[in-house]
C-alpha positions in Angstrom: 22.6 -12.7 4.9 23.1 -12.7 2.2 21.1 -12.6 -0.9 20.4 -15.7 -3.2 22.2 -15.7 -6.5 21.3 -14.5 -10.0 20.5 -17.9 -11.2 18.5 -19.0 -7.8 16.4 -15.4 -8.5 15.5 -15.8 -12.2 12.7 -17.5 -11.3 11.4 -14.5 -9.0 12.5 -11.0 -9.3 10.5 -8.1 -7.9 11.5 -4.6 -10.1 11.3 -1.5 -8.0 10.2 1.8 -9.0 10.8 5.8 -7.6 8.9 7.1 -5.2 7.5 10.4 -6.4 9.8 13.4 -6.7 11.8 11.6 -3.3 13.9 9.5 -6.0 13.8 6.5 -3.5 13.7 3.1 -5.6 11.1 1.4 -4.0 9.6 -2.1 -4.9 6.8 -2.6 -6.5 4.7 -5.1 -4.5 4.7 -3.8 -0.4 4.8 -6.3 2.0 2.1 -6.0 4.2 2.3 -7.5 7.8 -0.4 -7.0 9.4 -1.3 -10.8 9.1 1.6 -11.2 11.9 1.4 -12.1 15.5 -3.0 -13.6 14.6 -2.9 -15.9 11.2 0.2 -15.9 10.5 3.2 -16.6 13.7 6.7 -16.2 14.1 8.2 -19.0 11.8 5.8 -18.2 8.8 6.3 -14.7 8.9 9.7 -15.3 9.0 10.2 -17.5 6.2 7.5 -15.1 4.1 10.4 -11.9 4.9 12.8 -14.1 3.4 11.8 -15.0 0.7 9.8 -11.5 0.3 13.7 -9.3 0.5 15.9 -13.0 -1.4 13.6 -11.3 -4.2 14.5 -8.5 -4.5 11.9 -6.7 -3.0 13.0 -4.0 0.0 9.7 -2.1 0.8 7.9 -3.7 4.3 4.6 -2.1 5.8 3.3 -2.4 9.4 1.2 -1.0 11.6 1.0 0.1 14.9 -2.9 -0.2 15.2 -5.0 -2.0 13.6 -9.6 -2.0 13.4 -11.3 -3.5 15.7 -13.2 -5.5 14.1 -10.3 -6.7 11.9 -7.5 -7.5 14.7 -7.8 -8.8 18.3 -6.5 -6.1 20.4 -3.8 -8.4 21.1 -1.6 -8.3 18.0 -2.1 -5.1 17.1 2.1 -4.5 17.6 2.8 -8.2 16.8 3.9 -7.0 12.5 6.3 -4.8 14.2 8.1 -6.9 16.7 8.4 -9.1 14.2 9.8 -7.5 11.4 11.8 -5.6 14.4 13.5 -9.6 15.5 14.0 -10.3 11.9 15.5 -8.2 10.2 18.0 -7.5 13.3 18.4 -11.0 13.9 19.4 -12.0 9.7 22.0 -9.3 10.2 19.8 -7.1 7.2 22.1 -4.1 6.3 19.9 -1.6 7.6 20.0 0.5 4.9 18.6 -2.2 2.3 15.3 -2.1 3.7 12.3 0.8 3.8 10.6 -0.3 6.9 7.6 1.9 6.9 4.5 1.7 9.6 0.5 3.0 9.7 0.1 4.4 12.4 -3.5 5.6 13.8 -3.4 9.0 16.1 -6.0 11.0 17.7 -5.9 14.2 19.0 -6.6 13.7 23.0 -9.3 15.3 25.0 -9.1 18.5 26.3 -6.4 18.9 30.2 -4.4 15.6 28.5 -1.4 15.1 27.0 -0.6 17.6 23.6 -1.1 15.5 20.3 2.2 16.6 19.9 2.9 14.3 22.1 0.5 10.7 21.2 2.3 11.6 18.1 5.8 11.4 19.2 5.2 8.5 21.9 3.6 6.1 19.4 6.9 7.3 16.4 9.3 5.8 19.8 7.7 2.7 20.3 6.9 1.7 16.2 10.8 2.5 16.7 11.6 0.4 19.6 9.7 -2.6 18.3 11.1 -2.2 14.6 15.1 -2.1 16.3 15.5 0.7 14.2 17.2 4.2 14.8 14.6 5.4 12.1 11.6 4.8 9.7 11.4 5.7 6.5 7.6 6.3 6.9 5.2 6.6 8.7 2.0 6.7 6.9 -0.7 8.2 9.0 -4.4 6.7 8.6 -7.1 9.1 7.9 -9.4 10.2 10.2 -11.7 13.3 11.8 -9.4 13.0 15.1 -6.8 15.1 12.7 -8.4 18.2 12.3 -7.6 20.6 12.6 -5.3 20.3 9.2 -2.8 22.9 10.4 -2.1 20.7 13.7 -1.9 17.6 12.0 0.5 19.2 9.3 2.8 20.8 12.2 3.3 16.8 13.1 4.0 15.4 10.6 6.5 18.1 10.1 8.1 17.3 13.6 8.6 13.7 12.3 10.5 14.3 10.0 12.4 17.1 11.6 12.9 15.0 14.8 14.8 12.2 12.2 12.8 9.9 13.6 10.8 9.6 10.4 12.8 10.4 6.8 8.6 10.3 4.9 5.6 10.9 5.5 2.6 9.7 4.2 -1.7 9.8 4.1 -3.4 6.4 4.2 -6.9 6.8 2.5 -7.2 10.8 2.9 -9.8 12.9 0.7 -8.5 14.3 -2.1 -9.2 17.6 -1.7 -7.6 17.2 2.0 -3.9 16.2 0.3 -4.2 18.7 -1.9 -5.4 21.1 0.9 -2.5 19.7 3.1 0.3 19.7 0.5 -0.5 23.4 -0.5 -0.1 24.5 3.7 2.6 23.0 3.8 4.6 24.6 1.2 3.3 28.0 2.8 4.2 26.8 5.8 8.1 25.6 4.6 6.9 22.3 6.8 7.7 19.0 5.3 5.1 17.5 3.4 3.3 13.8 3.0 5.7 12.2 0.0 3.1 9.6 -0.5 -0.9 8.5 -1.0 -2.3 5.0 0.2 -5.5 4.0 -0.9 -7.8 0.8 -2.2 -6.9 0.6 -5.3 -8.3 -2.7 -7.4 -10.4 -3.6 -11.0 -12.5 -3.3 -8.0 -12.2 0.4 -6.9 -10.8 2.0 -10.0 -13.4 4.6 -9.7 -11.3 6.5 -5.8 -8.0 7.0 -7.7 -9.0 7.0 -11.6 -8.5 9.7 -12.2 -8.5 12.6 -9.5 -6.0 10.8 -7.0 -4.1 9.8 -10.3 -3.7 13.3 -11.7 -3.4 15.1 -8.7 -0.1 11.8 -7.7 1.8 13.0 -11.0 1.2 16.5 -10.8 2.7 16.7 -7.2 4.8 14.1 -7.6 3.4 12.0 -5.2 3.9 8.5 -4.9 1.3 6.1 -4.9 0.8 2.6 -2.9 -2.2 0.7 -4.1 -3.9 -1.0 -1.3 -6.3 -4.4 -1.4 -5.6 -4.7 -5.0 -7.4 -8.4 -5.4 -10.3 -6.7 -3.6 -9.5 -8.4 -0.3 -9.3 -11.5 -1.6 -12.4 -11.6 -4.0 -10.4 -11.4 -7.9 -8.0 -13.9 -6.4 -10.1 -16.7 -6.0 -11.0 -18.0 -10.1 -15.1 -17.2 -9.5 -15.3 -19.9 -7.0 -15.3 -17.2 -3.6 -17.7 -20.2 -1.7 -14.8 -22.2 -2.1 -12.3 -20.0 0.4 -12.3 -21.5 4.0 -12.5 -18.5 6.4 -16.7 -17.6 6.3 -16.6 -14.6 7.3 -14.3 -13.2 5.1 -16.7 -14.8 2.2 -19.8 -14.0 3.4 -17.9 -9.8 3.9 -16.6 -9.7 0.1 -20.0 -10.8 -1.2 -22.0 -9.0 0.7 -19.3 -5.8 -0.7 -19.0 -7.0 -4.2 -21.2 -9.6 -5.1 -23.8 -9.0 -7.3 -23.9 -10.0 -11.5 -21.7 -6.9 -12.4 -18.9 -7.6 -10.0 -19.3 -11.4 -10.7 -18.4 -10.3 -14.5 -15.6 -8.9 -13.6 -14.4 -11.8 -11.6 -15.1 -14.0 -14.4 -12.8 -11.2 -16.5 -10.0 -12.1 -15.1 -10.4 -15.8 -14.3 -11.1 -16.1 -18.1 -7.2 -13.8 -19.1 -5.5 -16.1 -16.3 -6.6 -19.0 -18.4 -4.9 -17.5 -21.4 -2.0 -17.0 -19.9 -2.1 -20.7 -17.1 -1.6 -18.6 -14.3 -3.7 -17.7 -11.2 -6.6 -15.3 -11.2 -4.4 -13.4 -8.0 -1.8 -12.2 -10.5 -3.5 -11.6 -12.9 -5.3 -9.0 -11.1 -2.5 -7.5 -9.7 -0.8 -7.2 -13.0 -3.6 -5.3 -13.9 -2.8 -2.6 -11.0 0.4 -2.6 -11.9 0.2 -2.2 -15.2 -0.3 1.6 -14.4 1.7 4.0 -14.4 1.2 6.3 -11.1 1.5 3.2 -9.3 4.3 3.3 -7.1 3.7 -0.2 -5.0 0.9 -2.8 -4.4 0.8 -3.4 -1.0 0.0 -7.3 -0.6 -0.3 -9.4 2.7 0.2 -13.2 1.8 -0.3 -16.6 4.3 2.6 -18.6 2.5 5.7 -18.0 0.6 3.9 -20.0 -1.7 1.5 -17.0 -2.4 4.0 -14.5 -2.1 6.1 -16.8 -5.2 2.7 -16.6 -7.0 2.0 -12.6 -6.2 6.0 -11.9 -7.0 5.2 -13.0 -10.9 3.1 -10.3 -11.8 5.4 -7.4 -12.4 6.5 -10.4 -15.2 2.9 -10.9 -16.1 2.9 -9.3 -19.8 -1.0 -8.1 -20.3 -1.9 -8.0 -24.4 -4.0 -5.1 -25.6 -6.8 -8.0 -25.4 -6.6 -8.4 -21.5 -6.4 -4.7 -20.6 -9.0 -4.2 -22.9 -11.6 -7.4 -21.6 -11.0 -6.3 -17.8 -11.5 -2.6 -18.4 -14.9 -3.2 -20.0 -15.4 -6.6 -17.0 -15.2 -2.4 -14.8 -16.2 -0.4 -16.8 -18.3 1.3 -14.1 -15.4 1.7 -11.9 -13.8 4.4 -14.9 -14.4 8.3 -13.9 -13.8 9.8 -17.7 -13.5 13.3 -17.9 -13.3 15.5 -21.2 -10.5 15.5 -23.3 -10.2 20.0 -22.2 -10.8 18.8 -18.6 -7.7 16.5 -18.6 -5.7 18.9 -20.8 -6.5 21.5 -18.3 -5.3 19.8 -15.6 -2.5 18.7 -17.5 -1.3 22.5 -18.1 -2.0 23.4 -14.9 0.9 20.7 -13.3 2.9 21.6 -15.5 2.9 25.6 -14.3 3.2 23.9 -10.9 6.4 21.7 -11.8 8.3 25.0 -13.2 
């Protein structure tokens, strides 16, 4: 399948950023496919994948697990299967794609198969469903079953050494655990994680700023921002009550529905009105404005939604726009003294030299 010519892609073109120390260039928008197979049928999923690829996208993130409260059990593996059928039937050169999958594994009960075997089988299943001989990245989801960490690091290392995956990522790992794991991997001469994935949006700044951000910058980790629209809360221009899915609306209102967060939502809508664009595009542009973000993970239900969000990287937010959005979510910002920031910078320089 050939990409569209330059004239056809003038309207939408996704930019790329370098992932940490790897030198690998990834689309600044990662296409999350968790909805494929239950909310999005195969024809619609393939149309979205076509549009993403033709807009210059290369970073596709599937999953070989899903939280039971979010997805029906039968849909757990369909995202991988749909992506696998898509890129092979389109005859897209494998090197043009960065295929990643999220895995959730726990150590088995005593007397069952080994933890290493559990992970090996999970990766082999993903390779088969995605129809590829290797994964560009396996993203391990944090859970307390990954302790003791030394065994988990052995599994990380094995995944790369066995050539099942090129890189390892860590989703929702506590910052202290990431730092600990990086140190242990270095001392044991093992392959380390190369990217951290976590929620980051105007509504969840305190979870990333500044500790995890500083960690990513000092250790040259990529950072993948999930839920950049706060689950859709920031995408509706102050009209969450018009959302079609009552369960989703109720969940978002419980999580974000107070006067402080309402002010943030209205600030996004105000900036959107200034630029005559959607609130979703403004909220995503704010995330991409942070240079520490390698890629923002988006999930869409239509080509129309994708085309709108694909233009977020080209939306030039003014200093006044940024100030308005930052002030609206100031309670989410964590401020550090200049002495602390300077000390972290010196520490990072020493570690890189």
